[in-house]
C-alpha positions as CSV (number, residue, x, y, z in Angstrom):
1,G,0.2,-0.3,0.1
2,V,1.4,3.4,-0.8
3,D,-0.2,7.1,-0.2
4,A,-2.7,7.3,-3.0
5,T,-2.5,10.8,-3.3
6,N,1.6,10.4,-4.5
7,R,1.8,9.3,-8.4
8,D,5.8,8.6,-7.7
9,A,4.5,5.9,-5.1
10,I,1.9,4.2,-7.3
11,D,4.6,4.2,-9.9
12,K,6.3,1.7,-8.1
13,I,3.9,-0.2,-7.2
14,Y,3.2,-1.2,-10.7
15,R,7.4,-1.2,-10.9
16,I,7.7,-3.9,-8.6
17,K,4.5,-5.7,-9.5
18,R,5.8,-5.8,-13.2
19,R,2.0,-4.9,-13.4
20,G,0.4,-3.1,-16.4
21,E,-1.4,0.3,-15.7
22,K,-4.6,-1.2,-17.0
23,K,-4.5,-3.2,-13.5
24,P,-6.8,-1.1,-11.0
25,L,-5.4,-0.9,-7.5
26,S,-7.9,-0.1,-4.5
27,L,-8.1,2.7,-2.2
28,F,-8.3,1.6,1.6
29,L,-10.1,3.9,3.8
30,D,-10.6,3.9,7.5
31,R,-14.4,5.0,8.0
32,R,-17.5,4.5,5.8
33,D,-18.3,8.2,5.6
34,R,-15.5,8.8,3.9
35,I,-16.7,6.6,1.0
36,K,-18.7,9.9,-0.7
37,D,-16.0,11.9,-0.5
38,F,-14.3,9.7,-3.1
39,A,-17.1,7.9,-5.3
40,F,-21.0,8.4,-6.4
41,V,-22.4,6.0,-3.6
42,K,-25.3,3.6,-4.2
43,N,-27.0,0.6,-2.5
44,R,-25.9,2.5,1.0
45,K,-26.9,-0.8,3.0
46,V,-24.3,-2.9,1.8
47,I,-21.8,-0.3,3.3
48,E,-23.7,-0.1,6.6
49,F,-24.0,-3.5,7.1
50,L,-20.9,-5.2,5.5
51,L,-18.1,-3.0,6.1
52,P,-15.5,-2.6,7.7
53,G,-15.1,-6.4,6.4
54,P,-13.8,-8.6,3.5
55,L,-15.5,-6.4,0.7
56,T,-14.5,-4.5,-2.1
57,V,-17.3,-2.2,-3.5
58,V,-16.8,-0.9,-7.0
59,Y,-18.7,2.6,-7.9
60,W,-17.8,5.4,-10.3
61,A,-15.4,7.4,-8.7
62,K,-15.6,11.1,-8.4
63,E,-12.9,14.0,-9.8
64,S,-11.8,14.0,-5.9
65,C,-10.7,10.4,-6.3
66,P,-7.2,10.0,-6.7
67,I,-7.1,6.8,-8.3
68,K,-9.3,5.2,-10.6
69,T,-9.4,3.1,-13.8
70,P,-9.5,4.5,-17.2
71,D,-13.4,3.9,-17.5
72,R,-13.6,6.1,-14.1
73,S,-14.6,3.3,-11.8
74,I,-13.0,2.6,-8.4
75,G,-12.6,-0.5,-6.1
76,I,-12.4,0.6,-2.2
77,R,-12.3,-1.6,0.8
78,I,-12.6,-0.5,4.5
79,P,-10.2,-3.3,6.1
80,Q,-11.0,-5.1,9.0
81,V,-7.8,-5.1,10.4
82,P,-7.3,-2.3,13.5
83,W,-3.5,-1.8,13.4
84,L,-4.4,-0.9,9.6
85,L,-7.2,1.3,10.3
86,E,-5.4,3.0,12.9
87,I,-2.5,3.8,10.2
88,I,-5.0,5.4,7.7
89,K,-6.7,7.5,10.5
90,R,-3.2,8.9,11.6
91,Y,-1.8,9.3,8.0
92,G,-4.9,11.1,7.1
93,K,-4.9,9.8,3.6
94,P,-6.3,7.0,1.6
95,L,-3.8,4.4,0.7
96,A,-3.9,2.8,-2.9
97,T,-3.4,-0.7,-2.3
98,T,-2.9,-4.1,-4.4
99,S,-2.3,-8.0,-3.4
100,A,1.4,-8.8,-2.4
101,N,2.3,-10.9,-5.5
102,L,4.0,-10.2,-9.0
103,S,1.5,-9.7,-11.4
104,D,-0.4,-12.7,-12.4
105,E,1.1,-14.9,-9.7
106,E,-1.0,-16.3,-6.3
107,P,-0.6,-13.8,-3.7
108,I,2.1,-14.6,-0.8
109,A,1.2,-14.8,3.0
110,S,4.7,-15.4,4.1
111,P,6.4,-12.0,5.5
112,L,9.3,-13.4,4.9
113,K,9.0,-14.3,1.2
114,I,7.6,-10.9,0.8
115,A,10.8,-9.4,1.5
116,E,13.0,-11.9,-0.5
117,I,10.8,-11.1,-3.8
118,F,10.1,-7.3,-2.8
119,F,13.7,-6.2,-2.0
120,D,13.1,-2.3,-2.4
121,L,9.8,-1.8,0.2
122,D,10.2,0.6,2.6
123,L,8.3,-0.7,5.5
124,L,7.4,-4.4,6.0
125,I,4.5,-5.0,8.8
126,D,4.3,-8.3,10.0
127,G,0.5,-8.8,10.7
128,G,0.4,-12.7,11.4
129,P,-0.5,-15.3,9.2
130,K,-3.0,-14.4,6.3
131,H,-5.4,-17.5,5.7
132,G,-8.4,-18.1,3.2
133,L,-10.4,-16.0,0.6
134,P,-9.7,-13.3,-0.7
135,S,-12.5,-10.2,-0.5
136,T,-15.5,-10.5,-2.2
137,V,-15.4,-8.1,-5.1
138,L,-18.9,-6.1,-5.4
139,D,-20.1,-4.1,-8.3
140,L,-22.6,-1.0,-7.2
141,R,-22.4,1.0,-10.2
142,S,-26.0,0.5,-11.4
143,N,-29.1,-0.6,-10.0
144,F,-28.1,-4.4,-10.0
145,P,-25.1,-5.5,-8.0
146,T,-23.1,-7.9,-9.4
147,V,-20.2,-10.3,-8.1
148,L,-17.4,-10.1,-10.2
149,R,-15.4,-12.2,-7.6
150,K,-16.0,-14.3,-5.2
151,G,-14.9,-14.1,-1.8
152,K,-15.2,-14.4,2.1
153,I,-18.6,-12.6,1.9
154,S,-21.3,-14.9,0.3
155,F,-23.8,-14.5,-2.1
156,L,-26.6,-14.5,0.3
157,E,-24.9,-12.6,3.3
158,I,-24.7,-9.5,0.4
159,E,-28.8,-10.5,-0.4
160,K,-29.7,-10.6,3.3
161,A,-27.9,-6.8,3.6
162,I,-29.7,-5.6,0.5
163,S,-32.9,-7.6,0.6
164,R,-32.8,-8.8,-3.1
165,L,-30.4,-11.0,-5.9
166,V,-27.4,-10.4,-6.4
167,K,-26.6,-10.8,-10.3
168,L,-23.3,-13.0,-11.3
169,G,-20.5,-11.5,-13.2
170,S,-18.8,-12.8,-16.4
171,E,-15.8,-14.4,-14.5
172,A,-17.8,-15.6,-11.3
173,T,-19.1,-19.1,-10.6
174,F,-22.8,-20.3,-8.3
175,N,-21.9,-23.3,-6.8
176,I,-25.3,-25.7,-5.7
177,L,-24.4,-28.9,-3.7
178,F,-27.6,-31.0,-3.0
179,V,-27.5,-33.6,0.0
180,C,-29.0,-36.7,0.5
181,T,-28.3,-40.0,2.3
182,G,-25.8,-42.5,-0.2
183,N,-26.0,-39.7,-3.1
184,S,-27.3,-42.3,-5.7
185,C,-30.8,-41.7,-5.8
186,R,-32.8,-38.1,-4.6
187,S,-29.3,-35.4,-4.9
188,P,-28.3,-36.6,-8.3
189,M,-31.7,-36.5,-10.0
190,A,-31.9,-32.9,-8.2
191,Q,-28.4,-32.2,-9.6
192,G,-29.4,-33.8,-13.5
193,I,-32.8,-32.0,-13.4
194,L,-31.6,-28.9,-12.6
195,R,-28.5,-29.4,-14.8
196,G,-31.4,-29.8,-17.3
197,L,-32.9,-26.9,-16.7
198,V,-29.6,-24.4,-16.5
199,S,-27.2,-25.1,-18.8
200,D,-24.8,-21.8,-18.0
201,P,-21.5,-22.9,-17.5
202,R,-21.2,-20.5,-14.5
203,V,-23.6,-22.6,-12.7
204,I,-21.7,-25.3,-10.9
205,I,-24.0,-27.8,-9.9
206,E,-22.4,-31.2,-7.3
207,S,-24.1,-33.8,-5.2
208,C,-23.0,-35.6,-2.1
209,G,-24.6,-37.7,0.8
210,I,-24.1,-38.0,4.4
211,S,-23.4,-41.5,4.2
212,A,-22.2,-41.8,0.7
213,T,-19.6,-44.4,-0.2
214,E,-16.7,-43.3,-3.1
215,N,-17.3,-44.0,-6.6
216,G,-20.5,-45.6,-6.5
217,T,-23.1,-45.1,-9.5
218,A,-26.5,-43.4,-9.6
219,A,-29.2,-46.2,-8.9
220,D,-30.8,-47.8,-12.6
221,Y,-34.3,-46.2,-11.8
222,A,-33.0,-42.5,-10.8
223,Q,-31.3,-42.5,-13.9
224,Q,-34.7,-43.7,-16.0
225,V,-36.2,-40.3,-14.0
226,V,-33.8,-37.9,-15.2
227,K,-33.6,-39.2,-18.7
228,M,-37.5,-38.2,-18.5
229,F,-36.4,-34.9,-18.0
230,G,-33.8,-35.1,-20.8
231,W,-30.7,-35.4,-18.9
232,D,-28.4,-37.6,-18.4
233,I,-26.3,-39.0,-15.2
234,S,-24.7,-42.1,-16.2
235,S,-21.7,-41.1,-15.6
236,H,-22.7,-39.5,-11.8
237,R,-20.3,-41.0,-8.9
238,T,-21.2,-41.2,-5.7
239,K,-19.2,-38.7,-2.9
240,P,-19.4,-38.0,0.7
241,L,-20.3,-34.9,2.1
242,T,-17.4,-33.0,3.3
243,K,-16.3,-29.6,4.7
244,D,-14.5,-28.8,1.6
245,L,-17.6,-29.2,-0.4
246,V,-19.6,-26.9,2.6
247,N,-17.1,-24.2,2.2
248,Q,-17.0,-23.9,-1.7
249,S,-20.8,-24.2,-2.3
250,D,-22.9,-20.8,-1.8
251,L,-26.1,-22.2,-2.2
252,I,-27.0,-26.2,0.1
253,L,-30.3,-27.7,-0.3
254,C,-30.8,-30.8,2.0
255,M,-33.9,-33.4,0.9
256,E,-34.4,-34.4,4.8
257,L,-33.9,-32.3,8.3
258,K,-30.9,-35.1,9.5
259,H,-29.2,-33.9,6.0
260,F,-29.6,-30.2,7.1
261,E,-28.4,-31.0,10.6
262,R,-25.2,-32.7,9.2
263,V,-24.1,-30.1,7.1
264,L,-24.3,-27.5,10.0
265,E,-22.3,-30.1,12.1
266,L,-19.3,-30.1,10.2
267,V,-19.9,-25.8,9.4
268,P,-21.9,-24.6,11.6
269,G,-21.4,-21.3,9.8
270,A,-23.1,-22.6,6.9
271,A,-26.7,-22.1,8.3
272,L,-27.3,-19.0,6.2
273,K,-26.9,-21.0,2.7
274,T,-28.5,-24.3,3.9
275,F,-32.1,-25.2,3.2
276,L,-34.3,-27.9,3.1
277,L,-35.0,-28.0,-0.8
278,K,-39.0,-28.2,-0.2
279,E,-39.2,-24.9,1.8
280,Y,-36.2,-23.1,-0.5
281,K,-38.0,-19.6,-1.3
282,R,-41.2,-21.5,-0.8
283,G,-41.7,-21.1,3.0
284,P,-42.4,-23.8,5.6
285,V,-44.7,-27.1,4.4
286,I,-46.5,-29.4,5.7
287,K,-44.3,-32.3,4.2
288,N,-41.1,-30.7,4.5
289,Q,-38.8,-33.7,3.5
290,V,-38.3,-35.2,0.2
291,P,-39.0,-39.0,0.3
292,D,-36.5,-41.5,-0.1
293,P,-37.2,-44.0,-3.2
294,I,-34.2,-46.2,-2.3
295,G,-34.9,-50.0,-3.0
296,K,-38.2,-49.1,-4.0
297,D,-40.1,-49.3,-7.7
298,L,-39.6,-47.1,-10.6
299,K,-43.2,-45.4,-9.3
300,A,-41.3,-44.1,-6.3
301,Y,-38.5,-42.7,-7.8
302,Q,-40.6,-40.5,-10.9
303,E,-42.5,-39.4,-7.0
304,S,-39.2,-38.0,-5.8
305,A,-38.5,-36.3,-8.4
306,K,-41.8,-34.9,-8.7
307,V,-41.8,-33.8,-5.1
308,M,-38.5,-31.8,-6.2
309,F,-39.7,-30.4,-9.0
310,P,-41.6,-27.4,-8.0
311,S,-38.6,-26.3,-5.9
312,L,-36.4,-26.8,-9.2
313,K,-38.4,-24.7,-11.2
314,V,-38.2,-21.9,-8.7
315,L,-34.3,-22.3,-8.4
316,Q,-34.1,-22.1,-12.4
317,R,-36.1,-18.7,-11.9
318,E,-33.7,-17.3,-9.3
319,L,-30.5,-18.3,-11.4
320,E,-31.7,-17.1,-14.4
321,I,-32.5,-13.3,-12.7
322,R,-29.1,-13.7,-11.2
323,L,-27.4,-15.0,-14.9
324,D,-29.3,-12.0,-17.1
325,P,-26.4,-9.3,-18.1
């Protein structure tokens, strides 16, 4: 990070990172009320509820903004790091910042490695180990908030703050996970039917089971039912529910309450993005679980698919809104 008003310092960032001037820097501020000094603010609820935090908001820049992209936009962050906020506050000017890496390479978390690569830094502060996801980048320049880069703050956290769906940028993905017991019947049927309804590659649809083994196949009847909906799950291979699957998913849809509870046992923080499939965006229903057809006839599998289908259509419509450019 450097003084955002110092052109020589900004030039040094580009030089030591071997980075082209077209790649933007972010503006670090210490307070929410300072954002309006540098940008035209929309969707104020986002900054009220989610900043300070791991979120970069992109706005149209004002003339007073010391750094901006060629199209006159600016990414702004208020980091949730007390000592860094204190530095910005005491210095009195915003910082122009970037990730600690050479251009197009992975960010570096080790201070010693940073010192080795960027040997001409004026000051290096060891703030402790840094792990996890980068900040989420949210474009707020229009009336349609759009996630440009997925990160630590999830789609559903943003949507809870602004009470509306967030759109998907061209480089972002939306990961959906269906959960059942053995991952051979209900969850692969839901996965296959939804993939037949939504073909956009930005939507990544997976399934798993709380008691599943690795590399089993979908039940024959499950395959037959999905073919009736115009998709093919013959290549499906079963897999168990894991923490990694939970953490990388943006939306988790469970067939029964025991599946829901197992997800939260693994990752308690996943509560905001985990639902019973039948209740997702439809509210509580009397029979809120999808019946398990395992060991039964084709009619039982068709009945399970029939029970799931209205919820999958709701999800399809929601995804079409998210994907609409």
